[in-house]
N, C-alpha and C positions, 0 to 999 in steps of 0.2 A: 850749651847743653851739657848736662852732667853725664858722667859715665853710666850712672844708674839708669837715667832716662834713655840713654842710647841703647842699653841692653834691652829695655822694655820695648823699644821700637823694633829692634831686631827680632825679639821673641814673637811679637805680633806678626811680623813679616813671615817668620818661619811657620806659624800656625796657619796663616792664609795659604801659603804655598803648599803645605801638607794637605789642606782641605781640597785645594784645586786638583792636586795629584790623585787624591782618593776618589773624587767625583769622576775624573777622567778615566781612571782605572775601572771603576764600577760601570761606567757607560760602555767602555770597550768590552768589558766582560758580558754585559747584557746584549750588546750587538753581536758578539760572538755566539751567544746562546741562541739568538733569533736565527742567525744564519745556519747554525748547526742543526736546529730542530727540523724534523721531517715535515714535509708539506702535508697539511690537513685538508681533506676534501669533504664537502657536505655529502651525506648519504643520499644516494639516488632514491627518488620516491617509489613507493610500492604502487605499481600500475595494475588496475583491475578492470577487465572488460565486463561491462554491465549492460545487459539488454533488457528493455521492457517488452511487454506483450502488446503494446499499444502503438497505433499509428502516430507519426511525428506531430500531427496537428491536434491530437486529442488532448483534453485537459488531463487525462490520466497519465500521459507521457510527461506532461508538465509537473504533475505530482511526483513522478519518479525523478525528474530533474531537481526538484526541491530537495529530495533526499540526497542525491548526489552532491549538490552544492553544500549541503549541511556537513556531510562527511568530509569533503575536501577542505572546507573551512575549519572545522573542529580539529582536524589532524595537522593543521598548519603546513600543509604541503607534503607531509610525510606519505599520504595516500592520495592517489589520483584515480578516482572512479571515472571511467570513460562511458558516458551514456550513449546507447544506440537504440533506435526505434525498432519495432517488430520487423523481422525479416532481414535485418542487417547481416546477421550471422546465420540464424535459423528461423523458420516460421514460428509464429506466436505459440502454437500448441506443442512445439518441440523444445521450448525453452527449459523446462524442468530437466529433461534428459540431457540437454546440452550443459547445464550447470552441474549435474551429477557426474557427468563424464569428464568435466574439465574443459570442454570446448569453450564455455563461458565461465568466468569467475563468479558471476552473480546475475541476478535479474529481478524484475519487478512485475508481479502479475496478481492473479487471484487463485485461491485453492480450488475453486469450482472448475478451472480449466483442466485439472488433473483427475477429474471424476472418472475417466476411463480406466485409470489404474486401480482405483478402489473407491467405491461410492462414499465411503466414510470420509474421504478426503474433502468432499464438498461440504461436509458439516462444519468445517473450519472457515468457510467463506460464505456459504449460503444455507444456513441452518433453517429448520422449520420455523413457522410463524407462531411461536409460543407467546406472543405479546411483548417480547423483548425487542430492544433496538440494538444497533451495531455497537454502540458504546458499552452496552451491557454484555454483548458477546465478547468484547475485548476484556471486560472485567472477569468473565469466566476464564479466558485465556490466562490472565495474570494471577487470579486468586481462587479460581474454582477448579484447578487441575487441568485446564485445557491445554496448556503448553506441554505438560508431561504426556498427555494422550497424543498430541500432535507428534512429538518427538518419537514416541513409541511406534506410531503408525509409519512415519516416514523412514526411520532408520532401522527398525527391527522387522516390521511386517513387510515393507516394500523394499528394504535393503538399498535405499537411495543414499548416495554420498552427498547429502546436502544439510545445511543448517537453515532453518526457516524462522522468520519473525513475522507475526501477524500485527498489522498496523492499519491506521486510516479508516475509521468508521464511515460507512456510507448510509444514506437514507434509503427508505423503501424504494424499490424500482417500479417503474410504470408497467402496466399490462402491455403497453406497446403502441406501435404505429400500425394503422389499418386503413384500408380503402373506405370502409364504412363502419359505423358505430357497432360495438359489441353490446348487445342487450341481455343475452342469456349465454350460459356456458355452451349451449347447443350450437351457437354461432361459430364456435371454434372447432367443432367436430370435423375432422378431415382437413382442417386448415394446415397449409404448409407454413409452419411457424418456427421462428428461431428463438432459442433460449440456450442456457448452459446449466451444467451441474444438476442438482436434484430437481430444479425446475423442469428439466426434460422429463423426468419420471412423473412429475405432477401433471404436466400437460398431456402426456401419453395416457395417463389415467383418465383424463377428461375426454380424450379422443382426438387430440390434435396430432398431425403428422410432423414430428419435431425434427428440425435440422440444426446441428451445432456447427457454427462457423465463427471465426474470429470477428472482432468488431469492425475492422476495415473492409470486410467482404459483405456486410449486411446490405447496405444501400444499393450496391450494384446488383445484388441478388433480387431485391424487391423490384428494381427497375426492369430487370429482364423477366420478371414473372416467376422466378424460381422460389420466391417466398410470397405468401399472401399477407403475412403479418410478422412483426418482430419486435423484440425489446432489446435494448442495449444496457443503459444504466441511468442516465441523468440528462437534464435539459442542455447542459453545456456540451457534453459529448454528442448528443443527438443533433444539436444545431450545427456544429462544425462538421460532423460526418455527413450531413446533407439529407437527413430524414425528411425535413419539410419539402424537399424537392420531389419526393416520390410518394408521399402519403399526406393526407390532410386531416386525419383523425388521430388524436393523441390521447389514449386512455391512461390516466394516471391512477395510482394507488392499486396495489396488488399484494397478494400473500405468497406469490411464488418465490420471490426474493425480497422478503420484508426487511432483511438486514444482510449486510455483507461487509467484508473488510479486505484490504489488500494483503499481499504476502511478499516479503522480501526474502530472496534466497541467495545463499552463497555456497560454493563448493566446500564441503566439510573439510577436506584435506587442506585446501588453501586457507580457509578461515582459521583452523586450529594452528596453522603455521605462522600466523600473524602475531606480533607482540600482544600481550594481554591487554594493554591499555587501548590498543587499536581495536581489538575485539569489542571492548566495552563501548568505544565510540560508535562502532557500527550498530550496536544494539541501542545505545542511547539516542542516536540520530533517528532511528526508527520511531522511538517514542516521541521525540521532539517534533518531527514532521507529521506524526499522527495528529497532533493538536492543530498545527498550522494548516494542514490539509482540510480539516473539518471546518475551521473558521473561513478559509478561502472559499470552500464549497458553499457555505451559507450565502456569501456575497454573490458569487458567480451564478449559482444555480437559480437563485430567485430572479436575477436580472435576465438570464437567458430564457426562463420560462415566459417572461413578458415579451421577449423578442420573438419567441416562437409564435405566440398569439398574434403578434403584429404581422406575421407572414401569412395570415389567413388560415391558420391551423385551428381546428375545433378541439379545444382541450376540455376533457370531461372526466369525472371520477368513474371508476369501475363500479357497475351496479352491485348492490348488496347480494342479489342471488348468485352472481358470479363469484363473489368473495366466499359465500357460504359453500359453494361447490368446491372451491379451492381448499378450504379447510377440511372437508370430507375426503378430498383426494390426498391431502397430507396424512390423514389417518391411515389410509390404505398403503401409501408409500412407506411410512414408518413401520407398519406391521410387516410388510413384505421384506423390507431390507433388514429388519432386526433379527432375521434368521441368521445373519452373519454376526458372530460374537463380537467382532471388532466394532462393527457399526453399532450394535446394541450397547456396548460399553460406553461409547462416546455419547450416544443419544440419551442414555439414562443420566449421565453426568450433566448434560445440558438441561434436561428437564428439571433436575433437582435445583440447579442454579436459577433457572428462569422462574420456577414456581416461587422461590424465596425472594429473589431480587425484584421481579415485576410485582409480586404481591405487596412488597414493602412500598414500592413507588406508588402504586394505585391507592394504597391506604393512606400514605403519608402526604402526598402532594395534591394540591387543589387542581381542578379542571382548568387547563390552560385555555381551552376554547371559550369557556364561560367568561374569563377575564378579557380575552382578545375581542370577543363580540361586544363587550361593554364599551371598549374604547374605539374600535375601528369599524364595526359592522354598520352599514348604512341601510336604511329601509328600502 
């Protein structure tokens, strides 16, 4: 080996030794950095107590649960809504006040339940039968000025510390459950009848003795003779709540609650203290579950109406003379309540929207019954 080659070997050895020393030093420094860094803990989730106004077994409570699951999933665990059925913290009809005061962080119900605070409140859940459906009601909320009118009523007129989101369109509700068939509006005069919201004013106009009770109390009241007739909302709820056990006449189609939607409430102070993106998720989840609820209802309601028939219940449409009487009663209710400027402001806005939107639909779309009968009606 020459001297030159020996020096080359020594040089390569020195380079490798220096590289090993550099790597070892860097690793040691990195290790020291890891040890020296403060411990990082995941932020605790924001826990919110969220009560529905529905019994645990009702499909409405399931709809509330769908919203809760969507929020908890979309926030990736940053928010944990805890769903509770009606009565867990407060009775159903006290949920709004409990959310406003902070006893509850939020809740799921319908605007018609707060009709006792201001009758205009019911317009956001059980508006008059202007020929529109609940999806068109939500269109008014989003694009017809309805949300602004709702916020003004809730926060300025009533001074409630809540943020509300209207969601979940519902189909027309039945006239209800009875011991015998209703053939004329006179059959309901003096009848002990359960409904809610502006439907109470309408049936009082017809002559019924209206009682307002939460959904979970209706069937026991019929069973004890405290009610002669009642409506709640839909075939799935009616079936699981036990209506077929206490009445065998189910009158469907009615104008007293021809359209309705749900209401999701949060304590305003609590809501505004949340991160902005979480606020947007709470609103976005309301819209997302509005759609999924409507699609789920299509499936479940149609199946459960057939199940009700299989229980020996006589299902029949409300006679046209009763519907005509209801529309005339709406005229009187609207005229009477429009003396209140708040009510009149909301109802005028709804009329303007319904006249344009329903007018467009009736002019633009073909008759769905005509097509349905062509394919499915049997002689």
